[in-house]
mmCIF file as Biopython writes it, N, C-alpha, C and O atoms, coordinates in Angstrom:
data_model
#
loop_
_atom_site.group_PDB
_atom_site.id
_atom_site.type_symbol
_atom_site.label_atom_id
_atom_site.label_alt_id
_atom_site.label_comp_id
_atom_site.label_asym_id
_atom_site.label_entity_id
_atom_site.label_seq_id
_atom_site.pdbx_PDB_ins_code
_atom_site.Cartn_x
_atom_site.Cartn_y
_atom_site.Cartn_z
_atom_site.occupancy
_atom_site.B_iso_or_equiv
_atom_site.auth_seq_id
_atom_site.auth_asym_id
_atom_site.pdbx_PDB_model_num
ATOM 1   N N  . MET A ? 1  ? 85.955  45.274 38.539 1.0 0.0 1  A 1 
ATOM 2   C CA . MET A ? 1  ? 84.693  45.413 38.762 1.0 0.0 1  A 1 
ATOM 3   C C  . MET A ? 1  ? 84.433  43.953 39.555 1.0 0.0 1  A 1 
ATOM 4   O O  . MET A ? 1  ? 85.380  43.181 39.413 1.0 0.0 1  A 1 
ATOM 5   N N  . PRO A ? 2  ? 83.339  43.444 40.350 1.0 0.0 2  A 1 
ATOM 6   C CA . PRO A ? 2  ? 83.294  42.738 41.138 1.0 0.0 2  A 1 
ATOM 7   C C  . PRO A ? 2  ? 82.565  41.389 40.070 1.0 0.0 2  A 1 
ATOM 8   O O  . PRO A ? 2  ? 82.107  41.404 38.928 1.0 0.0 2  A 1 
ATOM 9   N N  . ARG A ? 3  ? 82.728  40.390 41.018 1.0 0.0 3  A 1 
ATOM 10  C CA . ARG A ? 3  ? 82.090  39.298 40.262 1.0 0.0 3  A 1 
ATOM 11  C C  . ARG A ? 3  ? 81.593  38.418 41.096 1.0 0.0 3  A 1 
ATOM 12  O O  . ARG A ? 3  ? 82.190  37.962 42.071 1.0 0.0 3  A 1 
ATOM 13  N N  . TYR A ? 4  ? 80.126  38.059 40.633 1.0 0.0 4  A 1 
ATOM 14  C CA . TYR A ? 4  ? 79.023  37.296 41.253 1.0 0.0 4  A 1 
ATOM 15  C C  . TYR A ? 4  ? 79.202  35.683 40.833 1.0 0.0 4  A 1 
ATOM 16  O O  . TYR A ? 4  ? 79.765  35.340 39.793 1.0 0.0 4  A 1 
ATOM 17  N N  . ASP A ? 5  ? 78.675  34.821 41.730 1.0 0.0 5  A 1 
ATOM 18  C CA . ASP A ? 5  ? 78.478  33.573 41.007 1.0 0.0 5  A 1 
ATOM 19  C C  . ASP A ? 5  ? 76.777  33.285 41.258 1.0 0.0 5  A 1 
ATOM 20  O O  . ASP A ? 5  ? 75.963  33.688 42.089 1.0 0.0 5  A 1 
ATOM 21  N N  . TYR A ? 6  ? 76.721  32.437 40.162 1.0 0.0 6  A 1 
ATOM 22  C CA . TYR A ? 6  ? 75.365  32.097 39.882 1.0 0.0 6  A 1 
ATOM 23  C C  . TYR A ? 6  ? 75.377  30.444 39.852 1.0 0.0 6  A 1 
ATOM 24  O O  . TYR A ? 6  ? 76.306  29.693 39.555 1.0 0.0 6  A 1 
ATOM 25  N N  . ARG A ? 7  ? 74.418  30.227 40.143 1.0 0.0 7  A 1 
ATOM 26  C CA . ARG A ? 7  ? 73.786  28.671 39.911 1.0 0.0 7  A 1 
ATOM 27  C C  . ARG A ? 7  ? 72.098  28.511 39.129 1.0 0.0 7  A 1 
ATOM 28  O O  . ARG A ? 7  ? 71.022  28.928 39.558 1.0 0.0 7  A 1 
ATOM 29  N N  . CYS A ? 8  ? 72.407  27.742 37.844 1.0 0.0 8  A 1 
ATOM 30  C CA . CYS A ? 8  ? 71.313  27.807 37.370 1.0 0.0 8  A 1 
ATOM 31  C C  . CYS A ? 8  ? 70.350  26.524 37.971 1.0 0.0 8  A 1 
ATOM 32  O O  . CYS A ? 8  ? 70.654  25.364 38.249 1.0 0.0 8  A 1 
ATOM 33  N N  . ARG A ? 9  ? 69.345  27.095 38.028 1.0 0.0 9  A 1 
ATOM 34  C CA . ARG A ? 9  ? 68.083  25.695 38.309 1.0 0.0 9  A 1 
ATOM 35  C C  . ARG A ? 9  ? 67.629  25.005 37.481 1.0 0.0 9  A 1 
ATOM 36  O O  . ARG A ? 9  ? 66.806  24.173 37.863 1.0 0.0 9  A 1 
ATOM 37  N N  . ALA A ? 10 ? 67.877  25.048 36.427 1.0 0.0 10 A 1 
ATOM 38  C CA . ALA A ? 10 ? 67.643  24.276 35.429 1.0 0.0 10 A 1 
ATOM 39  C C  . ALA A ? 10 ? 68.279  22.934 34.862 1.0 0.0 10 A 1 
ATOM 40  O O  . ALA A ? 10 ? 67.966  21.751 34.735 1.0 0.0 10 A 1 
ATOM 41  N N  . CYS A ? 11 ? 69.407  23.828 34.578 1.0 0.0 11 A 1 
ATOM 42  C CA . CYS A ? 11 ? 70.706  22.742 33.948 1.0 0.0 11 A 1 
ATOM 43  C C  . CYS A ? 11 ? 71.564  22.460 35.206 1.0 0.0 11 A 1 
ATOM 44  O O  . CYS A ? 11 ? 72.188  21.400 35.154 1.0 0.0 11 A 1 
ATOM 45  N N  . GLY A ? 12 ? 71.741  23.331 36.518 1.0 0.0 12 A 1 
ATOM 46  C CA . GLY A ? 12 ? 72.898  22.894 37.398 1.0 0.0 12 A 1 
ATOM 47  C C  . GLY A ? 12 ? 74.232  23.906 37.280 1.0 0.0 12 A 1 
ATOM 48  O O  . GLY A ? 12 ? 75.094  24.201 38.108 1.0 0.0 12 A 1 
ATOM 49  N N  . ALA A ? 13 ? 74.101  24.154 36.418 1.0 0.0 13 A 1 
ATOM 50  C CA . ALA A ? 13 ? 75.784  24.742 36.157 1.0 0.0 13 A 1 
ATOM 51  C C  . ALA A ? 13 ? 75.839  26.165 36.844 1.0 0.0 13 A 1 
ATOM 52  O O  . ALA A ? 13 ? 74.874  26.914 36.997 1.0 0.0 13 A 1 
ATOM 53  N N  . THR A ? 14 ? 77.181  26.406 37.242 1.0 0.0 14 A 1 
ATOM 54  C CA . THR A ? 14 ? 77.278  27.525 38.086 1.0 0.0 14 A 1 
ATOM 55  C C  . THR A ? 14 ? 78.217  28.320 37.558 1.0 0.0 14 A 1 
ATOM 56  O O  . THR A ? 14 ? 79.249  27.729 37.239 1.0 0.0 14 A 1 
ATOM 57  N N  . PHE A ? 15 ? 78.185  29.466 37.365 1.0 0.0 15 A 1 
ATOM 58  C CA . PHE A ? 15 ? 78.882  30.536 36.413 1.0 0.0 15 A 1 
ATOM 59  C C  . PHE A ? 15 ? 79.170  31.768 37.151 1.0 0.0 15 A 1 
ATOM 60  O O  . PHE A ? 15 ? 78.584  31.987 38.211 1.0 0.0 15 A 1 
ATOM 61  N N  . GLU A ? 16 ? 80.175  32.731 36.590 1.0 0.0 16 A 1 
ATOM 62  C CA . GLU A ? 16 ? 80.253  33.831 37.161 1.0 0.0 16 A 1 
ATOM 63  C C  . GLU A ? 16 ? 79.692  35.051 36.196 1.0 0.0 16 A 1 
ATOM 64  O O  . GLU A ? 16 ? 79.465  34.905 34.995 1.0 0.0 16 A 1 
ATOM 65  N N  . VAL A ? 17 ? 79.537  36.089 36.820 1.0 0.0 17 A 1 
ATOM 66  C CA . VAL A ? 17 ? 79.006  37.443 36.289 1.0 0.0 17 A 1 
ATOM 67  C C  . VAL A ? 17 ? 79.612  38.189 36.705 1.0 0.0 17 A 1 
ATOM 68  O O  . VAL A ? 17 ? 79.434  38.331 37.915 1.0 0.0 17 A 1 
ATOM 69  N N  . SER A ? 18 ? 80.642  39.097 36.074 1.0 0.0 18 A 1 
ATOM 70  C CA . SER A ? 18 ? 81.244  40.454 36.263 1.0 0.0 18 A 1 
ATOM 71  C C  . SER A ? 18 ? 80.286  41.593 35.992 1.0 0.0 18 A 1 
ATOM 72  O O  . SER A ? 18 ? 79.831  41.714 34.855 1.0 0.0 18 A 1 
ATOM 73  N N  . ARG A ? 19 ? 79.925  42.486 37.010 1.0 0.0 19 A 1 
ATOM 74  C CA . ARG A ? 19 ? 79.003  43.914 36.426 1.0 0.0 19 A 1 
ATOM 75  C C  . ARG A ? 19 ? 78.957  44.799 37.660 1.0 0.0 19 A 1 
ATOM 76  O O  . ARG A ? 19 ? 78.850  44.412 38.824 1.0 0.0 19 A 1 
ATOM 77  N N  . PRO A ? 20 ? 79.027  45.693 37.346 1.0 0.0 20 A 1 
ATOM 78  C CA . PRO A ? 20 ? 78.882  47.004 38.427 1.0 0.0 20 A 1 
ATOM 79  C C  . PRO A ? 20 ? 78.480  46.504 39.615 1.0 0.0 20 A 1 
ATOM 80  O O  . PRO A ? 20 ? 77.732  45.532 39.503 1.0 0.0 20 A 1 
ATOM 81  N N  . MET A ? 21 ? 78.763  46.895 40.865 1.0 0.0 21 A 1 
ATOM 82  C CA . MET A ? 21 ? 77.519  46.733 42.250 1.0 0.0 21 A 1 
ATOM 83  C C  . MET A ? 21 ? 76.491  47.151 42.106 1.0 0.0 21 A 1 
ATOM 84  O O  . MET A ? 21 ? 75.646  46.582 42.797 1.0 0.0 21 A 1 
ATOM 85  N N  . ARG A ? 22 ? 75.985  48.266 41.231 1.0 0.0 22 A 1 
ATOM 86  C CA . ARG A ? 22 ? 74.970  48.758 41.138 1.0 0.0 22 A 1 
ATOM 87  C C  . ARG A ? 22 ? 73.985  47.765 40.316 1.0 0.0 22 A 1 
ATOM 88  O O  . ARG A ? 22 ? 72.788  47.968 40.112 1.0 0.0 22 A 1 
ATOM 89  N N  . GLU A ? 23 ? 74.653  46.783 39.939 1.0 0.0 23 A 1 
ATOM 90  C CA . GLU A ? 23 ? 73.646  45.923 39.455 1.0 0.0 23 A 1 
ATOM 91  C C  . GLU A ? 23 ? 73.745  44.570 39.963 1.0 0.0 23 A 1 
ATOM 92  O O  . GLU A ? 23 ? 73.373  43.623 39.270 1.0 0.0 23 A 1 
ATOM 93  N N  . ALA A ? 24 ? 74.162  44.434 40.979 1.0 0.0 24 A 1 
ATOM 94  C CA . ALA A ? 24 ? 74.555  43.132 41.847 1.0 0.0 24 A 1 
ATOM 95  C C  . ALA A ? 24 ? 73.058  42.464 42.084 1.0 0.0 24 A 1 
ATOM 96  O O  . ALA A ? 24 ? 72.978  41.246 42.247 1.0 0.0 24 A 1 
ATOM 97  N N  . THR A ? 25 ? 71.786  43.361 42.098 1.0 0.0 25 A 1 
ATOM 98  C CA . THR A ? 25 ? 70.850  42.483 42.472 1.0 0.0 25 A 1 
ATOM 99  C C  . THR A ? 25 ? 69.962  41.933 41.297 1.0 0.0 25 A 1 
ATOM 100 O O  . THR A ? 25 ? 68.956  41.255 41.505 1.0 0.0 25 A 1 
ATOM 101 N N  . GLU A ? 26 ? 70.457  42.314 39.927 1.0 0.0 26 A 1 
ATOM 102 C CA . GLU A ? 26 ? 69.549  42.268 39.020 1.0 0.0 26 A 1 
ATOM 103 C C  . GLU A ? 26 ? 69.935  40.897 38.163 1.0 0.0 26 A 1 
ATOM 104 O O  . GLU A ? 26 ? 71.131  40.609 38.147 1.0 0.0 26 A 1 
ATOM 105 N N  . PRO A ? 27 ? 69.058  40.072 37.486 1.0 0.0 27 A 1 
ATOM 106 C CA . PRO A ? 27 ? 68.711  38.307 37.260 1.0 0.0 27 A 1 
ATOM 107 C C  . PRO A ? 27 ? 70.257  38.338 36.316 1.0 0.0 27 A 1 
ATOM 108 O O  . PRO A ? 27 ? 70.888  39.249 35.780 1.0 0.0 27 A 1 
ATOM 109 N N  . ALA A ? 28 ? 70.444  36.979 36.429 1.0 0.0 28 A 1 
ATOM 110 C CA . ALA A ? 28 ? 71.402  36.575 35.524 1.0 0.0 28 A 1 
ATOM 111 C C  . ALA A ? 28 ? 71.246  35.610 34.463 1.0 0.0 28 A 1 
ATOM 112 O O  . ALA A ? 28 ? 70.974  34.534 34.996 1.0 0.0 28 A 1 
ATOM 113 N N  . THR A ? 29 ? 71.292  35.493 33.178 1.0 0.0 29 A 1 
ATOM 114 C CA . THR A ? 29 ? 70.819  34.345 32.523 1.0 0.0 29 A 1 
ATOM 115 C C  . THR A ? 29 ? 72.127  33.347 32.307 1.0 0.0 29 A 1 
ATOM 116 O O  . THR A ? 29 ? 73.182  33.865 31.941 1.0 0.0 29 A 1 
ATOM 117 N N  . CYS A ? 30 ? 72.054  31.850 32.542 1.0 0.0 30 A 1 
ATOM 118 C CA . CYS A ? 30 ? 73.092  30.926 32.318 1.0 0.0 30 A 1 
ATOM 119 C C  . CYS A ? 30 ? 73.523  30.619 31.051 1.0 0.0 30 A 1 
ATOM 120 O O  . CYS A ? 30 ? 72.736  30.557 30.106 1.0 0.0 30 A 1 
ATOM 121 N N  . PRO A ? 31 ? 75.105  30.352 30.910 1.0 0.0 31 A 1 
ATOM 122 C CA . PRO A ? 31 ? 75.262  30.365 29.787 1.0 0.0 31 A 1 
ATOM 123 C C  . PRO A ? 31 ? 74.609  29.435 28.524 1.0 0.0 31 A 1 
ATOM 124 O O  . PRO A ? 31 ? 74.841  29.544 27.320 1.0 0.0 31 A 1 
ATOM 125 N N  . GLN A ? 32 ? 73.764  28.540 29.184 1.0 0.0 32 A 1 
ATOM 126 C CA . GLN A ? 32 ? 72.859  27.795 28.605 1.0 0.0 32 A 1 
ATOM 127 C C  . GLN A ? 32 ? 71.666  28.443 27.948 1.0 0.0 32 A 1 
ATOM 128 O O  . GLN A ? 32 ? 71.083  27.812 27.065 1.0 0.0 32 A 1 
ATOM 129 N N  . GLY A ? 33 ? 71.230  29.694 28.310 1.0 0.0 33 A 1 
ATOM 130 C CA . GLY A ? 33 ? 70.115  30.426 27.980 1.0 0.0 33 A 1 
ATOM 131 C C  . GLY A ? 33 ? 68.948  30.380 28.796 1.0 0.0 33 A 1 
ATOM 132 O O  . GLY A ? 33 ? 67.881  30.965 28.609 1.0 0.0 33 A 1 
ATOM 133 N N  . HIS A ? 34 ? 69.337  29.472 29.896 1.0 0.0 34 A 1 
ATOM 134 C CA . HIS A ? 34 ? 68.370  29.529 31.023 1.0 0.0 34 A 1 
ATOM 135 C C  . HIS A ? 34 ? 68.233  30.855 31.790 1.0 0.0 34 A 1 
ATOM 136 O O  . HIS A ? 34 ? 69.146  31.649 32.020 1.0 0.0 34 A 1 
ATOM 137 N N  . GLY A ? 35 ? 66.869  30.972 32.167 1.0 0.0 35 A 1 
ATOM 138 C CA . GLY A ? 35 ? 66.814  32.452 32.953 1.0 0.0 35 A 1 
ATOM 139 C C  . GLY A ? 35 ? 66.611  32.234 34.671 1.0 0.0 35 A 1 
ATOM 140 O O  . GLY A ? 35 ? 66.768  33.074 35.558 1.0 0.0 35 A 1 
ATOM 141 N N  . ASP A ? 36 ? 66.243  30.924 34.775 1.0 0.0 36 A 1 
ATOM 142 C CA . ASP A ? 36 ? 65.981  30.542 36.150 1.0 0.0 36 A 1 
ATOM 143 C C  . ASP A ? 36 ? 66.907  30.303 36.962 1.0 0.0 36 A 1 
ATOM 144 O O  . ASP A ? 36 ? 67.075  29.137 37.319 1.0 0.0 36 A 1 
ATOM 145 N N  . THR A ? 37 ? 67.885  31.517 37.546 1.0 0.0 37 A 1 
ATOM 146 C CA . THR A ? 37 ? 69.172  31.337 38.333 1.0 0.0 37 A 1 
ATOM 147 C C  . THR A ? 37 ? 69.033  31.660 39.369 1.0 0.0 37 A 1 
ATOM 148 O O  . THR A ? 37 ? 67.971  32.188 39.700 1.0 0.0 37 A 1 
ATOM 149 N N  . VAL A ? 38 ? 70.172  31.442 40.369 1.0 0.0 38 A 1 
ATOM 150 C CA . VAL A ? 38 ? 69.897  31.884 41.741 1.0 0.0 38 A 1 
ATOM 151 C C  . VAL A ? 38 ? 71.612  32.563 42.085 1.0 0.0 38 A 1 
ATOM 152 O O  . VAL A ? 38 ? 72.575  31.816 41.908 1.0 0.0 38 A 1 
ATOM 153 N N  . LYS A ? 39 ? 71.776  33.688 42.466 1.0 0.0 39 A 1 
ATOM 154 C CA . LYS A ? 39 ? 72.847  34.288 43.122 1.0 0.0 39 A 1 
ATOM 155 C C  . LYS A ? 39 ? 73.382  33.374 44.203 1.0 0.0 39 A 1 
ATOM 156 O O  . LYS A ? 39 ? 72.637  32.979 45.099 1.0 0.0 39 A 1 
ATOM 157 N N  . LEU A ? 40 ? 74.594  33.046 44.142 1.0 0.0 40 A 1 
ATOM 158 C CA . LEU A ? 40 ? 75.382  32.326 45.231 1.0 0.0 40 A 1 
ATOM 159 C C  . LEU A ? 40 ? 76.319  33.486 46.367 1.0 0.0 40 A 1 
ATOM 160 O O  . LEU A ? 40 ? 77.081  34.431 46.160 1.0 0.0 40 A 1 
ATOM 161 N N  . LEU A ? 41 ? 75.755  32.788 47.654 1.0 0.0 41 A 1 
ATOM 162 C CA . LEU A ? 41 ? 76.538  33.388 48.624 1.0 0.0 41 A 1 
ATOM 163 C C  . LEU A ? 41 ? 78.031  33.156 48.425 1.0 0.0 41 A 1 
ATOM 164 O O  . LEU A ? 41 ? 78.227  31.951 48.266 1.0 0.0 41 A 1 
ATOM 165 N N  . SER A ? 42 ? 79.231  33.916 48.373 1.0 0.0 42 A 1 
ATOM 166 C CA . SER A ? 42 ? 80.470  33.704 48.045 1.0 0.0 42 A 1 
ATOM 167 C C  . SER A ? 42 ? 80.932  34.445 49.646 1.0 0.0 42 A 1 
ATOM 168 O O  . SER A ? 42 ? 80.393  35.216 50.440 1.0 0.0 42 A 1 
ATOM 169 N N  . THR A ? 43 ? 82.252  33.698 49.556 1.0 0.0 43 A 1 
ATOM 170 C CA . THR A ? 43 ? 83.245  34.118 50.825 1.0 0.0 43 A 1 
ATOM 171 C C  . THR A ? 43 ? 84.570  34.909 50.201 1.0 0.0 43 A 1 
ATOM 172 O O  . THR A ? 43 ? 85.002  34.437 49.150 1.0 0.0 43 A 1 
ATOM 173 N N  . VAL A ? 44 ? 85.041  35.707 50.580 1.0 0.0 44 A 1 
ATOM 174 C CA . VAL A ? 44 ? 85.919  36.772 50.588 1.0 0.0 44 A 1 
ATOM 175 C C  . VAL A ? 44 ? 87.099  36.455 51.480 1.0 0.0 44 A 1 
ATOM 176 O O  . VAL A ? 44 ? 87.200  36.674 52.687 1.0 0.0 44 A 1 
ATOM 177 N N  . ALA A ? 45 ? 88.079  35.828 50.553 1.0 0.0 45 A 1 
ATOM 178 C CA . ALA A ? 45 ? 89.585  35.560 51.363 1.0 0.0 45 A 1 
ATOM 179 C C  . ALA A ? 45 ? 90.689  36.854 50.829 1.0 0.0 45 A 1 
ATOM 180 O O  . ALA A ? 45 ? 91.011  37.220 49.699 1.0 0.0 45 A 1 
ATOM 181 N N  . VAL A ? 46 ? 91.053  37.300 52.105 1.0 0.0 46 A 1 
ATOM 182 C CA . VAL A ? 46 ? 91.806  38.415 52.452 1.0 0.0 46 A 1 
ATOM 183 C C  . VAL A ? 46 ? 93.176  37.846 52.936 1.0 0.0 46 A 1 
ATOM 184 O O  . VAL A ? 46 ? 93.219  37.368 54.069 1.0 0.0 46 A 1 
ATOM 185 N N  . THR A ? 47 ? 94.296  37.862 52.161 1.0 0.0 47 A 1 
ATOM 186 C CA . THR A ? 47 ? 95.709  37.661 52.577 1.0 0.0 47 A 1 
ATOM 187 C C  . THR A ? 47 ? 96.811  38.634 52.246 1.0 0.0 47 A 1 
ATOM 188 O O  . THR A ? 47 ? 96.865  39.528 51.401 1.0 0.0 47 A 1 
ATOM 189 N N  . GLY A ? 48 ? 97.575  38.260 53.042 1.0 0.0 48 A 1 
ATOM 190 C CA . GLY A ? 48 ? 98.495  39.557 53.208 1.0 0.0 48 A 1 
ATOM 191 C C  . GLY A ? 48 ? 99.779  39.201 54.166 1.0 0.0 48 A 1 
ATOM 192 O O  . GLY A ? 48 ? 99.652  38.134 54.767 1.0 0.0 48 A 1 
ATOM 193 N N  . ARG A ? 49 ? 100.547 39.658 54.317 1.0 0.0 49 A 1 
ATOM 194 C CA . ARG A ? 49 ? 101.481 39.891 55.349 1.0 0.0 49 A 1 
ATOM 195 C C  . ARG A ? 49 ? 101.518 41.081 56.222 1.0 0.0 49 A 1 
ATOM 196 O O  . ARG A ? 49 ? 102.496 41.288 56.941 1.0 0.0 49 A 1 
ATOM 197 N N  . GLY A ? 50 ? 100.370 41.973 56.189 1.0 0.0 50 A 1 
ATOM 198 C CA . GLY A ? 50 ? 100.143 42.753 57.272 1.0 0.0 50 A 1 
ATOM 199 C C  . GLY A ? 50 ? 99.564  42.755 58.701 1.0 0.0 50 A 1 
ATOM 200 O O  . GLY A ? 50 ? 98.468  42.196 58.682 1.0 0.0 50 A 1 
ATOM 201 N N  . GLY A ? 51 ? 99.853  43.117 59.748 1.0 0.0 51 A 1 
ATOM 202 C CA . GLY A ? 51 ? 99.462  42.973 60.852 1.0 0.0 51 A 1 
ATOM 203 C C  . GLY A ? 51 ? 99.114  44.239 61.694 1.0 0.0 51 A 1 
ATOM 204 O O  . GLY A ? 51 ? 99.032  45.417 61.347 1.0 0.0 51 A 1 
ATOM 205 N N  . ALA A ? 52 ? 98.981  43.795 62.591 1.0 0.0 52 A 1 
ATOM 206 C CA . ALA A ? 52 ? 97.907  45.079 63.390 1.0 0.0 52 A 1 
ATOM 207 C C  . ALA A ? 52 ? 99.040  46.004 63.562 1.0 0.0 52 A 1 
ATOM 208 O O  . ALA A ? 52 ? 100.215 45.747 63.824 1.0 0.0 52 A 1 
ATOM 209 N N  . ALA A ? 53 ? 98.476  47.088 63.372 1.0 0.0 53 A 1 
ATOM 210 C CA . ALA A ? 53 ? 99.484  48.571 64.149 1.0 0.0 53 A 1 
ATOM 211 C C  . ALA A ? 53 ? 99.969  48.363 65.584 1.0 0.0 53 A 1 
ATOM 212 O O  . ALA A ? 53 ? 99.284  47.838 66.461 1.0 0.0 53 A 1 
ATOM 213 N N  . PRO A ? 54 ? 101.255 48.837 65.748 1.0 0.0 54 A 1 
ATOM 214 C CA . PRO A ? 54 ? 101.277 49.063 67.298 1.0 0.0 54 A 1 
ATOM 215 C C  . PRO A ? 54 ? 100.642 49.957 68.277 1.0 0.0 54 A 1 
ATOM 216 O O  . PRO A ? 54 ? 100.673 51.151 67.983 1.0 0.0 54 A 1 
ATOM 217 N N  . MET A ? 55 ? 100.089 49.636 69.352 1.0 0.0 55 A 1 
ATOM 218 C CA . MET A ? 55 ? 99.554  50.538 70.179 1.0 0.0 55 A 1 
ATOM 219 C C  . MET A ? 55 ? 100.377 51.755 70.450 1.0 0.0 55 A 1 
ATOM 220 O O  . MET A ? 55 ? 101.530 51.600 70.852 1.0 0.0 55 A 1 
ATOM 221 N N  . PRO A ? 56 ? 99.854  53.040 70.253 1.0 0.0 56 A 1 
ATOM 222 C CA . PRO A ? 56 ? 100.333 53.992 70.987 1.0 0.0 56 A 1 
ATOM 223 C C  . PRO A ? 56 ? 101.170 53.699 72.337 1.0 0.0 56 A 1 
ATOM 224 O O  . PRO A ? 56 ? 100.720 52.869 73.127 1.0 0.0 56 A 1 
ATOM 225 N N  . GLY A ? 57 ? 102.181 54.257 72.567 1.0 0.0 57 A 1 
ATOM 226 C CA . GLY A ? 57 ? 102.826 54.232 73.667 1.0 0.0 57 A 1 
ATOM 227 C C  . GLY A ? 57 ? 103.709 53.056 73.776 1.0 0.0 57 A 1 
ATOM 228 O O  . GLY A ? 57 ? 104.609 53.070 74.616 1.0 0.0 57 A 1 
ATOM 229 N N  . GLY A ? 58 ? 103.587 52.344 73.235 1.0 0.0 58 A 1 
ATOM 230 C CA . GLY A ? 58 ? 104.307 50.820 73.356 1.0 0.0 58 A 1 
ATOM 231 C C  . GLY A ? 58 ? 103.711 49.889 74.053 1.0 0.0 58 A 1 
ATOM 232 O O  . GLY A ? 58 ? 104.401 48.911 74.342 1.0 0.0 58 A 1 
ATOM 233 N N  . ALA A ? 59 ? 102.240 49.923 74.530 1.0 0.0 59 A 1 
ATOM 234 C CA . ALA A ? 59 ? 101.311 49.275 75.151 1.0 0.0 59 A 1 
ATOM 235 C C  . ALA A ? 59 ? 101.218 47.862 74.342 1.0 0.0 59 A 1 
ATOM 236 O O  . ALA A ? 59 ? 100.738 47.812 73.209 1.0 0.0 59 A 1 
ATOM 237 N N  . GLY A ? 60 ? 101.773 46.604 75.097 1.0 0.0 60 A 1 
ATOM 238 C CA . GLY A ? 60 ? 101.345 45.343 74.403 1.0 0.0 60 A 1 
ATOM 239 C C  . GLY A ? 60 ? 100.189 44.734 74.301 1.0 0.0 60 A 1 
ATOM 240 O O  . GLY A ? 60 ? 100.012 43.592 73.877 1.0 0.0 60 A 1 
ATOM 241 N N  . GLY A ? 61 ? 99.007  45.840 74.870 1.0 0.0 61 A 1 
ATOM 242 C CA . GLY A ? 61 ? 97.550  44.834 74.824 1.0 0.0 61 A 1 
ATOM 243 C C  . GLY A ? 61 ? 97.298  44.011 76.270 1.0 0.0 61 A 1 
ATOM 244 O O  . GLY A ? 61 ? 98.105  43.687 77.141 1.0 0.0 61 A 1 
ATOM 245 N N  . GLY A ? 62 ? 96.127  43.848 76.186 1.0 0.0 62 A 1 
ATOM 246 C CA . GLY A ? 62 ? 95.798  43.102 77.121 1.0 0.0 62 A 1 
ATOM 247 C C  . GLY A ? 62 ? 94.904  44.061 78.061 1.0 0.0 62 A 1 
ATOM 248 O O  . GLY A ? 62 ? 94.821  45.224 77.667 1.0 0.0 62 A 1 
ATOM 249 N N  . GLY A ? 63 ? 94.207  43.722 79.280 1.0 0.0 63 A 1 
ATOM 250 C CA . GLY A ? 63 ? 93.473  44.339 80.367 1.0 0.0 63 A 1 
ATOM 251 C C  . GLY A ? 63 ? 92.173  45.135 79.597 1.0 0.0 63 A 1 
ATOM 252 O O  . GLY A ? 63 ? 91.761  44.925 78.456 1.0 0.0 63 A 1 
ATOM 253 N N  . CYS A ? 64 ? 91.627  46.189 80.671 1.0 0.0 64 A 1 
ATOM 254 C CA . CYS A ? 64 ? 91.096  46.775 80.061 1.0 0.0 64 A 1 
ATOM 255 C C  . CYS A ? 64 ? 91.093  48.140 79.279 1.0 0.0 64 A 1 
ATOM 256 O O  . CYS A ? 64 ? 90.237  48.701 78.595 1.0 0.0 64 A 1 
ATOM 257 N N  . CYS A ? 65 ? 92.189  48.410 79.587 1.0 0.0 65 A 1 
ATOM 258 C CA . CYS A ? 65 ? 92.885  49.585 78.625 1.0 0.0 65 A 1 
ATOM 259 C C  . CYS A ? 65 ? 94.431  49.497 77.854 1.0 0.0 65 A 1 
ATOM 260 O O  . CYS A ? 65 ? 95.241  50.424 77.839 1.0 0.0 65 A 1 
ATOM 261 N N  . GLY A ? 66 ? 94.609  48.265 77.276 1.0 0.0 66 A 1 
ATOM 262 C CA . GLY A ? 66 ? 95.605  48.009 76.864 1.0 0.0 66 A 1 
ATOM 263 C C  . GLY A ? 66 ? 97.026  47.738 77.508 1.0 0.0 66 A 1 
ATOM 264 O O  . GLY A ? 66 ? 98.071  47.617 76.868 1.0 0.0 66 A 1 
ATOM 265 N N  . GLY A ? 67 ? 96.850  47.643 79.239 1.0 0.0 67 A 1 
ATOM 266 C CA . GLY A ? 67 ? 97.674  47.451 80.244 1.0 0.0 67 A 1 
ATOM 267 C C  . GLY A ? 67 ? 98.482  48.527 80.454 1.0 0.0 67 A 1 
ATOM 268 O O  . GLY A ? 67 ? 99.699  48.425 80.608 1.0 0.0 67 A 1 
ATOM 269 N N  . ALA A ? 68 ? 97.839  49.615 80.471 1.0 0.0 68 A 1 
ATOM 270 C CA . ALA A ? 68 ? 98.641  50.722 80.691 1.0 0.0 68 A 1 
ATOM 271 C C  . ALA A ? 68 ? 97.983  51.142 82.233 1.0 0.0 68 A 1 
ATOM 272 O O  . ALA A ? 68 ? 98.626  52.029 82.794 1.0 0.0 68 A 1 
ATOM 273 N N  . CYS A ? 69 ? 96.980  50.706 82.867 1.0 0.0 69 A 1 
ATOM 274 C CA . CYS A ? 69 ? 96.024  51.078 84.170 1.0 0.0 69 A 1 
ATOM 275 C C  . CYS A ? 69 ? 96.893  50.135 85.068 1.0 0.0 69 A 1 
ATOM 276 O O  . CYS A ? 69 ? 97.073  50.571 86.205 1.0 0.0 69 A 1 
ATOM 277 N N  . GLY A ? 70 ? 97.320  49.236 84.853 1.0 0.0 70 A 1 
ATOM 278 C CA . GLY A ? 70 ? 97.771  48.170 85.703 1.0 0.0 70 A 1 
ATOM 279 C C  . GLY A ? 70 ? 97.095  47.303 86.734 1.0 0.0 70 A 1 
ATOM 280 O O  . GLY A ? 70 ? 97.330  46.938 87.886 1.0 0.0 70 A 1 
ATOM 281 N N  . CYS A ? 71 ? 95.814  47.069 85.497 1.0 0.0 71 A 1 
ATOM 282 C CA . CYS A ? 71 ? 94.626  45.974 86.104 1.0 0.0 71 A 1 
ATOM 283 C C  . CYS A ? 71 ? 94.639  44.784 86.164 1.0 0.0 71 A 1 
ATOM 284 O O  . CYS A ? 71 ? 93.677  44.179 86.640 1.0 0.0 71 A 1 
#
């Protein structure tokens, strides 16, 4: 389930709420009970050891068509 970050305008607290995506735009109440909150823009970090898939025919890339046209 996605987590969304919020900040309370009344007390300045930041907190997370886990909820389904269909409820992403619903307001959230801060842990102190204040209702004046704003949803924060968060970044997503994707890590891993994967790389780009090799191009068909062994083309190494570059040029307008992957280097296969000799341009």
